[in-house]
C-alpha positions as CSV (number, residue, x, y, z in Angstrom):
1,M,11.5,-16.9,-11.0
2,A,8.3,-18.8,-10.2
3,A,9.6,-19.6,-6.7
4,M,10.4,-15.9,-6.1
5,T,7.1,-14.8,-7.4
6,R,5.3,-17.1,-5.0
7,T,7.6,-15.7,-2.2
8,A,6.5,-12.2,-3.2
9,R,2.9,-13.1,-3.0
10,R,3.3,-14.8,0.4
11,M,5.3,-11.9,1.8
12,F,2.5,-9.5,0.6
13,E,0.0,-11.6,2.5
14,L,2.1,-11.5,5.7
15,L,3.2,-7.9,5.5
16,E,0.0,-6.1,4.3
17,P,-1.8,-6.4,7.6
18,I,1.1,-4.7,9.3
19,C,0.9,-1.8,6.8
20,L,-2.9,-1.5,7.1
21,V,-2.8,-0.2,10.7
22,T,-1.9,3.2,9.2
23,F,-5.3,3.4,7.5
24,F,-7.6,1.3,9.7
25,A,-6.4,2.0,13.3
26,D,-7.0,5.2,15.2
27,E,-3.5,6.1,16.4
28,C,-2.1,7.4,13.1
29,N,-5.1,9.6,12.4
30,E,-5.0,11.0,16.0
31,E,-1.3,11.8,15.6
32,L,-1.9,13.6,12.3
33,A,-4.9,15.4,13.7
34,A,-2.9,16.6,16.6
35,L,-0.5,18.3,14.1
36,G,-3.4,20.2,12.7
37,H,-4.4,18.2,9.7
38,R,-8.1,18.7,9.1
39,G,-9.7,15.3,8.3
40,Y,-8.4,11.9,7.3
41,W,-7.5,12.7,3.7
42,D,-5.5,15.8,4.5
43,G,-3.3,13.6,6.8
44,Y,-3.2,10.7,4.4
45,F,-2.0,12.7,1.4
46,A,0.4,14.9,3.5
47,S,2.0,12.0,5.3
48,R,2.2,9.4,2.5
49,A,3.5,11.9,-0.1
50,A,5.9,13.5,2.4
51,P,8.9,11.4,1.4
52,L,8.7,12.9,-2.1
53,G,9.2,16.4,-0.7
54,R,7.1,19.4,-1.5
55,V,6.1,18.3,-4.9
56,P,3.1,19.7,-6.7
57,A,-0.3,17.9,-6.7
58,E,0.3,16.7,-10.2
59,V,3.3,14.6,-9.1
60,V,1.4,13.1,-6.2
61,H,-1.5,12.3,-8.5
62,A,0.9,10.5,-10.8
63,A,2.7,8.7,-8.1
64,F,-0.4,7.5,-6.3
65,Y,-2.1,6.7,-9.6
66,S,-5.4,5.4,-8.3
67,F,-7.1,8.6,-7.2
68,A,-9.5,10.5,-9.4
69,D,-8.6,13.8,-11.1
70,G,-8.5,16.6,-8.6
71,E,-8.4,14.5,-5.4
72,A,-4.7,15.0,-4.7
73,A,-5.0,18.7,-5.4
74,R,-7.6,19.1,-2.7
75,H,-5.0,18.2,-0.1
76,V,-1.5,18.9,-1.4
77,P,0.4,21.2,-1.3
78,K,-2.1,23.0,0.9
79,A,-1.7,20.5,3.8
80,W,2.0,21.3,3.9
81,E,1.7,25.1,4.2
82,K,1.6,25.1,8.0
83,I,2.7,21.6,8.7
84,P,6.1,20.5,7.3
85,P,6.2,17.2,5.4
86,E,8.8,15.9,7.8
87,A,6.4,16.4,10.7
88,S,3.6,14.6,8.9
89,V,5.7,11.6,8.0
90,A,7.1,11.4,11.6
91,A,3.5,11.5,13.0
92,R,2.5,8.7,10.6
93,E,5.3,6.5,11.8
94,R,4.6,7.2,15.5
95,G,0.9,6.5,15.2
96,S,1.4,3.4,13.1
97,A,4.0,1.9,15.4
98,A,1.7,2.6,18.4
99,S,-1.2,0.8,16.7
100,L,1.0,-2.2,15.9
101,R,2.4,-2.3,19.4
102,R,-1.2,-2.2,20.9
103,I,-2.6,-4.9,18.6
104,V,0.2,-7.4,19.0
105,G,0.5,-6.8,22.7
106,A,3.5,-5.9,24.9
107,E,4.9,-9.4,25.2
108,M,5.0,-10.0,21.4
109,A,6.2,-6.5,20.8
110,A,9.3,-7.1,23.0
111,S,9.8,-10.7,21.7
112,P,12.9,-12.0,19.9
113,G,10.6,-13.1,17.1
114,L,9.4,-9.6,16.3
115,L,12.9,-8.3,16.5
116,R,14.0,-10.9,14.0
117,A,11.0,-10.1,11.8
118,A,12.0,-6.4,11.8
119,D,15.7,-7.2,11.0
120,L,14.9,-9.6,8.1
121,T,12.1,-7.4,6.7
122,T,14.5,-4.4,6.8
123,K,17.2,-6.4,5.0
124,A,14.8,-7.1,2.2
125,A,13.3,-3.6,2.1
126,I,16.6,-1.7,1.7
127,S,18.0,-4.1,-1.0
128,A,15.9,-3.4,-4.1
129,P,16.9,-1.1,-7.0
130,T,15.0,2.2,-6.9
131,E,14.9,2.9,-10.7
132,G,11.3,3.4,-11.8
133,R,10.0,3.1,-8.2
134,I,9.1,6.6,-7.2
135,M,7.2,5.9,-3.9
136,Y,9.7,3.3,-2.9
137,A,12.6,5.6,-3.6
138,G,11.0,8.3,-1.5
139,M,10.7,5.9,1.4
140,R,14.3,4.8,1.0
141,T,15.4,8.4,1.8
142,L,13.9,8.2,5.3
143,E,15.9,7.0,8.3
144,V,15.1,3.5,9.3
145,P,13.8,3.5,12.9
146,G,15.8,1.9,15.7
147,D,12.8,0.7,17.7
148,P,11.9,-2.9,16.4
149,V,8.2,-2.3,16.2
150,A,8.6,1.0,14.3
151,R,11.2,-0.6,12.1
152,L,8.9,-3.5,11.2
153,W,6.2,-1.2,10.2
154,H,8.6,1.1,8.3
155,S,10.2,-1.7,6.4
156,A,6.9,-3.4,5.6
157,T,5.6,-0.1,4.3
158,M,8.8,0.3,2.1
159,L,8.0,-3.1,0.6
160,R,4.4,-2.1,0.1
161,E,5.4,1.0,-1.8
162,H,7.8,-1.0,-3.8
163,R,5.1,-3.5,-4.7
164,G,2.7,-0.6,-5.4
165,D,5.1,1.0,-7.9
166,G,5.3,-2.3,-9.7
167,H,1.5,-2.7,-9.7
168,I,1.2,0.7,-11.3
169,A,3.6,-0.4,-14.0
170,A,1.5,-3.5,-14.6
171,L,-1.7,-1.5,-14.8
172,V,-0.1,1.0,-17.2
173,G,1.1,-1.8,-19.4
174,A,-2.4,-3.3,-19.5
175,R,-3.9,0.2,-20.2
176,I,-5.9,0.2,-17.0
177,G,-6.4,3.6,-15.4
178,G,-6.6,4.3,-11.7
179,T,-10.4,4.3,-11.5
180,E,-10.6,1.3,-13.8
181,A,-8.1,-0.5,-11.4
182,H,-10.5,0.0,-8.5
183,V,-13.4,-1.4,-10.6
184,L,-11.3,-4.5,-11.4
185,S,-10.4,-4.9,-7.7
186,A,-14.0,-4.6,-6.7
187,I,-15.1,-7.3,-9.1
188,A,-12.3,-9.5,-8.0
189,M,-13.4,-9.1,-4.3
190,G,-17.0,-9.9,-5.2
191,I,-18.3,-6.4,-4.7
192,H,-21.4,-5.9,-6.8
193,P,-22.1,-3.5,-8.4
194,P,-18.5,-2.6,-8.6
195,E,-19.4,1.1,-8.6
196,S,-20.4,0.7,-5.0
197,F,-16.8,0.1,-3.9
198,G,-15.9,2.5,-1.1
199,R,-12.9,3.9,-3.0
200,I,-15.0,5.1,-6.0
201,H,-18.6,5.2,-4.9
202,H,-18.3,9.0,-4.2
203,L,-17.3,9.8,-7.8
204,P,-19.9,11.5,-10.1
205,E,-22.3,9.0,-11.7
206,E,-21.4,10.1,-15.1
207,R,-17.7,9.5,-14.5
208,L,-18.4,6.0,-13.2
209,A,-20.7,5.2,-16.1
210,A,-18.0,6.3,-18.5
211,V,-15.5,4.0,-16.9
212,M,-17.9,1.0,-16.9
213,N,-18.8,1.6,-20.5
214,G,-15.2,1.8,-21.5
215,L,-14.5,-1.5,-19.8
216,R,-17.5,-3.1,-21.5
217,E,-16.4,-1.8,-24.9
218,R,-13.0,-3.4,-24.4
219,G,-14.6,-6.7,-23.5
220,I,-13.3,-6.7,-19.9
221,V,-16.6,-6.3,-18.1
222,D,-20.0,-7.8,-19.1
223,A,-23.4,-6.1,-19.1
224,G,-24.0,-7.2,-15.5
225,G,-20.8,-5.6,-14.2
226,R,-18.8,-8.8,-13.8
227,F,-15.6,-10.0,-15.5
228,T,-15.8,-11.5,-19.0
229,D,-13.5,-14.5,-19.5
230,A,-11.0,-12.1,-21.1
231,G,-11.4,-9.6,-18.2
232,G,-10.7,-12.3,-15.6
233,E,-7.6,-13.4,-17.5
234,L,-6.4,-9.8,-17.7
235,Q,-6.9,-9.3,-14.0
236,Q,-4.9,-12.4,-13.3
237,R,-2.1,-11.3,-15.6
238,I,-1.9,-8.0,-13.8
239,E,-1.7,-9.7,-10.4
240,D,0.9,-12.2,-11.6
241,L,3.1,-9.5,-13.1
242,T,2.7,-7.5,-9.9
243,D,4.0,-10.5,-7.9
244,E,6.9,-10.9,-10.4
245,L,7.9,-7.3,-10.1
246,A,7.7,-7.4,-6.3
247,A,10.2,-10.2,-6.0
248,A,13.5,-8.3,-6.1
249,P,13.8,-7.3,-2.5
250,Y,13.5,-10.9,-1.3
251,E,16.4,-12.0,-3.4
252,A,18.6,-10.4,-0.7
253,L,17.5,-13.2,1.8
254,S,18.7,-16.7,1.7
255,P,16.2,-19.6,1.5
256,A,16.8,-20.2,5.3
257,E,16.2,-16.5,6.0
258,L,13.0,-16.5,3.9
259,E,11.8,-19.6,5.8
260,E,12.6,-17.9,9.1
261,L,10.9,-14.7,8.1
262,T,7.7,-16.5,7.2
263,A,7.8,-18.3,10.6
264,V,8.3,-15.2,12.7
265,L,5.8,-13.1,10.8
266,E,2.9,-15.6,10.9
267,P,2.0,-15.1,14.6
268,I,2.3,-11.4,14.2
269,T,0.1,-11.3,11.1
270,A,-2.4,-13.6,12.8
271,K,-3.0,-11.1,15.6
272,L,-3.4,-8.3,13.1
273,V,-5.8,-10.2,10.9
274,A,-7.9,-11.2,14.0
275,A,-8.1,-7.5,14.9
276,A,-8.7,-6.4,11.2
277,S,-5.5,-4.2,11.7
278,K,-7.4,-1.7,13.9
């Protein structure tokens, strides 16, 4: 189990920059805007939640977990009224694949290494149980693209959603809410004060103060807005459990395939990291 947990962490490090083009590069947002989505967050909620179908905002809020009350409801189901979910998710894939192809360059995009990375990533991504994994299960209902670049992005994103579902389970088990999770992440990244973190800084001051006070009362955060010893240990336990819960897909690959996947992903990831996935 320890070896597979380490594998899950390493695969997260290698695959996350592939997934981040969706959020950091221009092409995905441009594709979604061309459909008629008004602003980044309309496109984000409409396309990421699309594999779940036309579910109400309450379901999207529960599945995404980390957004503040009311944030999902500002975008769904309104964003689907004139633009079908299927169109939004297809635009997301097109834009993300275009970003990935641009960043890695034509030669790498057409290389045997990228093709092998797509094949092995897909083998892992379609192998895990879906029970308790709502976002992953939604992604599993989508057709896997034939194009290797699109397939690599798609399968990496499936694995990201699988990991995210497990991370939410770890947070719920630790009684850490969505906004609290952002505070813990900010502290772990060295952002101070944690309330200035970009994912939560827009929230009402009273809401952020209540979250910080609650974490202080539980002994997780100190008066200066940094981890207590107990808080640091809790954050590490959550991360360790997230890695453990993310390991299942990689059990479908042999040790030789895992070694090969690491080798073929490393140069791809290096290009994406150098470009900050944008």
